[in-house]
ROFIVEX-665029 format. One record per residue (C-alpha): residue in three letters; chain; x, z, y; residue number from 1. Coordinates in pm, whole numbers. Example, Ala and Ser with C-alpha at 12.3 -4.5 7.8 and 13.67 -1.06 7.14 Angstrom:
BEGIN
["ALA", "A", [1230, 780, -450], 1]
["SER", "A", [1367, 714, -106], 2]
END
This chain:
BEGIN
["MET", "A", [561, 972, 761], 1]
["ARG", "A", [630, 637, 923], 2]
["PHE", "A", [685, 311, 739], 3]
["ALA", "A", [802, -41, 811], 4]
["VAL", "A", [636, -333, 633], 5]
["SER", "A", [885, -616, 581], 6]
["GLY", "A", [857, -966, 443], 7]
["SER", "A", [1087, -1105, 175], 8]
["SER", "A", [1328, -1236, 441], 9]
["GLY", "A", [1366, -884, 583], 10]
["GLN", "A", [1161, -950, 896], 11]
["VAL", "A", [957, -643, 997], 12]
["LEU", "A", [589, -738, 1003], 13]
["ALA", "A", [457, -402, 1121], 14]
["TYR", "A", [534, -38, 1170], 15]
["GLY", "A", [276, 227, 1090], 16]
["GLN", "A", [160, 515, 874], 17]
["LEU", "A", [-8, 563, 539], 18]
["PHE", "A", [-315, 783, 537], 19]
["ILE", "A", [-605, 878, 312], 20]
["GLN", "A", [-954, 789, 427], 21]
["THR", "A", [-1267, 944, 277], 22]
["ASP", "A", [-1579, 725, 278], 23]
["GLU", "A", [-1946, 828, 293], 24]
["ALA", "A", [-1963, 851, -88], 25]
["GLY", "A", [-1669, 1095, -94], 26]
["GLU", "A", [-1423, 847, -243], 27]
["GLN", "A", [-1072, 854, -103], 28]
["ARG", "A", [-881, 536, -17], 29]
["LEU", "A", [-513, 478, 48], 30]
["CYS", "A", [-486, 301, 385], 31]
["PHE", "A", [-222, 184, 630], 32]
["CYS", "A", [-259, 197, 1008], 33]
["THR", "A", [-21, -20, 1209], 34]
["ASP", "A", [116, 96, 1542], 35]
["ARG", "A", [-109, -167, 1702], 36]
["GLY", "A", [-418, -3, 1552], 37]
["THR", "A", [-495, -239, 1263], 38]
["ILE", "A", [-625, -48, 962], 39]
["ILE", "A", [-563, -203, 621], 40]
["GLU", "A", [-769, -46, 344], 41]
["GLY", "A", [-624, -13, -3], 42]
["GLY", "A", [-794, 89, -324], 43]
["THR", "A", [-958, 415, -421], 44]
["ILE", "A", [-746, 706, -532], 45]
["GLU", "A", [-822, 814, -886], 46]
["SER", "A", [-970, 1160, -948], 47]
["ASP", "A", [-641, 1280, -1099], 48]
["GLY", "A", [-455, 1181, -779], 49]
["ASN", "A", [-290, 873, -930], 50]
["LEU", "A", [-206, 623, -656], 51]
["THR", "A", [-107, 327, -875], 52]
["ASN", "A", [-428, 124, -844], 53]
["ALA", "A", [-479, 227, -482], 54]
["GLY", "A", [-126, 111, -397], 55]
["GLN", "A", [-166, -219, -582], 56]
["GLU", "A", [-485, -290, -391], 57]
["LEU", "A", [-314, -201, -63], 58]
["PHE", "A", [-39, -452, -134], 59]
["ARG", "A", [-303, -718, -214], 60]
["GLU", "A", [-452, -647, 128], 61]
["PHE", "A", [-105, -682, 284], 62]
["LEU", "A", [-93, -1030, 126], 63]
["LYS", "A", [-429, -1118, 282], 64]
["THR", "A", [-325, -978, 620], 65]
["TRP", "A", [18, -1139, 652], 66]
["GLY", "A", [-15, -1426, 404], 67]
["MET", "A", [303, -1352, 214], 68]
["MET", "A", [407, -1200, -116], 69]
["GLY", "A", [712, -986, -172], 70]
["VAL", "A", [622, -739, 101], 71]
["THR", "A", [829, -419, 108], 72]
["LEU", "A", [719, -81, 242], 73]
["THR", "A", [1013, 129, 363], 74]
["SER", "A", [991, 489, 481], 75]
["GLN", "A", [1155, 578, 811], 76]
["THR", "A", [1255, 891, 993], 77]
["ARG", "A", [1201, 935, 1364], 78]
END
């Protein structure tokens, strides 16, 4: 599924896809890959599949990447 990442003014910062990445230790992370190839790593997914903490960490990384708060992730159809 594709997503648009937008700033608080509505400007699209990036288009891309969410995906789950498994590290060497077997932990799974929620990540976002932009259409330009930038991978932004979120937090680890809890063993029960809960994405709350992973999603919060991903949005903190969005803040570091684009330097703005109030970022919105919107799903898109092709």
